[in-house]
N, C-alpha and C positions, 0 to 999 in steps of 0.2 A: 500145213504140210502133212500128208498122210503117210504113215509107216506101212509098208507092205506086209501082207500076212505071210509069216515065216513058213506056214504049212505048205504053200505053193511055190515060194521063192527059194526054199532051203538054204538059208545063210550059213548053216553050219557045213555046208559042202561048197561054199563060195558064192552063193546066190546074193542078189542085192537086198537091201533093206528098204531102198528108196526107189522111186520111179527113174527111168532114163532121163526124162526132162530134169528132174531135180539133181541128178548126178551131173549132167552136161552144165547146168546153171552153176553148180559149185565149182566145176573146172573152170569156166570162165571167170568166176569170181576169184578164185585162187590165183590165176594168172595175172588178173588186173591188179590185185592187192600186191602180188609179188613184184611185179614191174613197176607199178606207180606209187606204191605207198610203204612198203615194208622197210625201205632204205631211208625214208624221209627223216629229217631231224625233228626233234620234239615240237618246235614252233610251228609246224605246218598242220596243226590241228584243222584249220578251215578246209584244207585240201582233202583230208582224209574223211572229214565229215560229209563233203561233197560226194566222194566215191561211195561211201556207205549209203547215202541217200539214193545215188544213182542205181544201187542195187536193191532197193526196197526197205532199208533200214529207217526208222524214225529216230531222228538224231537232233536234239536241241541245238540252238545256235552257239551256246556257250559250253557245250560238252567237249571233252577232250579224249582222244583216242590215240595211243601211241603206235607207231608203225610197226613195232615188233608184236603187237597184240595179234591174236588170230581169232577171227570171226568166222564161224562155220557156215552160217546161212543168214545173210543180212535181213531178209524179210522178217525174220523172227527176233529181231533186236529193236529194242526201244530204249533210248537213253536220254534222261531228263537234264534240265538246266544245270550247269556246272558239275555234272557228274563225270568221273574220270575212269578210263579203263587204262591201267598202267602197262609198263613194259612187260612183255612175255605173258600177258594174261591170255588164257585160252577160254573163250566164250564159245561153248559148244552147243549152239542153240538149235537143236533138233526140234524143240518146242519153243514158245516164246520165252525170251529173257528180258526183264524190265529192270533198269537201273533208275531209281528215283533220283529227284534233285539233290545235288551236293553228295551223292553216294560215291564210293570209291572202291575199286578193286586193285590192289597193289601187286607189285612185280611177281609174276609166276603164279598167280591165283588161277585156280581151275573151276569154272562155273559150268557144270554138266547137266544138260536137261535130258539126257536119255540113259537108259541101261537096258541090259537084257534080263528077261525073266528066267531066273535060274532054275525054277521049278516047271518050266515049260519044255516038253520034249523037243520042240523046234527052235528054242532059245529065242523066243519072240523079242524083238526090240519094243521097249515102251518109252515114250516120250511124254515128259510132264513139264509144264511151265515153272519158271522160277521168278520170284519177285524179290528185288533188293530194295528195301525201303529208303526213303529220303534220309540223308546224313548216315546211312549205314556204311560200315567199313569192312570189307573182306580183306584181311591183311596178307602179307607175303606168303605165297605158296599154300594158302588155305584151299579147301575143297568144299564146293557147295553142290549137293546132289539134286537129282530130279525131284521136282514138285515142292521144293523148300521155298518158304517165305521167310526172309530176313526182315524183322521188324524195323520200323523207323528208328534210327539213332543206334542200333544194335552193332556190336563189334564182334566179328569172328577172328580171333587171333591168329597169329602166324603159324602156318602149318596144321591149323585145326581143321576138322572135318564135320560139316553140317549135314546131317541126314534127315533131321526133323526141323520144324520151324523154330526160328529164334525170336524170343519176346523183344519188344521195343525197348530201347534204351538199357539193354543188359549186356555186359562184356562176357564172352565165351571163350574157352580154349579146350584143347585136348581133342582126342579121337576115341568115341564120338564127342562132339562138342558139349561142354558142361558150363553152367553159368558160374561166374566168378563173383560178380558184383553189379550193382547197377551203375550205369554211366551217368556222370553228373550233366546237368542242364547245359545245353549248347545255345549260344545266343542267336543262332539262325532260325531256331524253331520256337517261337513264343508260345507254342501249345504245349510244351513239355511240362507235365505235372511234376511238381517237386513237394 
């Protein structure tokens, strides 16, 4: 998905950052999710997986997505086996966002793949992919910024903010996120060095 050039579209004056087709697609997606998924009970993960796939997301058959989650643009979403997107998680996928196997984004987390260039006169939007590694956990109300890779097994604590990559198997907290300690081995990943 291409971001439009702010010089010609002037978003600071109300102009668009994305093509008309993209905006219409997102309206259709938003209406579909709002009518058919947002109100559904937790156990209806298969139905929500079907809807996401119908709009271009790559979703593993064992992944879980709660109805109150907000997915901005499904074609930019990939969710691995047993990965979960919890209640009220905002997946702002202006660029690709990948959730590895057994990863988790807890309630109210915000995964944001785009931001504006504050040094650009036209306030150009920049979109950068995010990767959340296998068995990583983005805890409640944490924020992950554009271009960040959260390493395998890493933990971003509640309300913490990640603006840089997080190392594998390390627990982080704070704003900006700082390492607290190494995370202990988890039995689902036999490759974890200890």
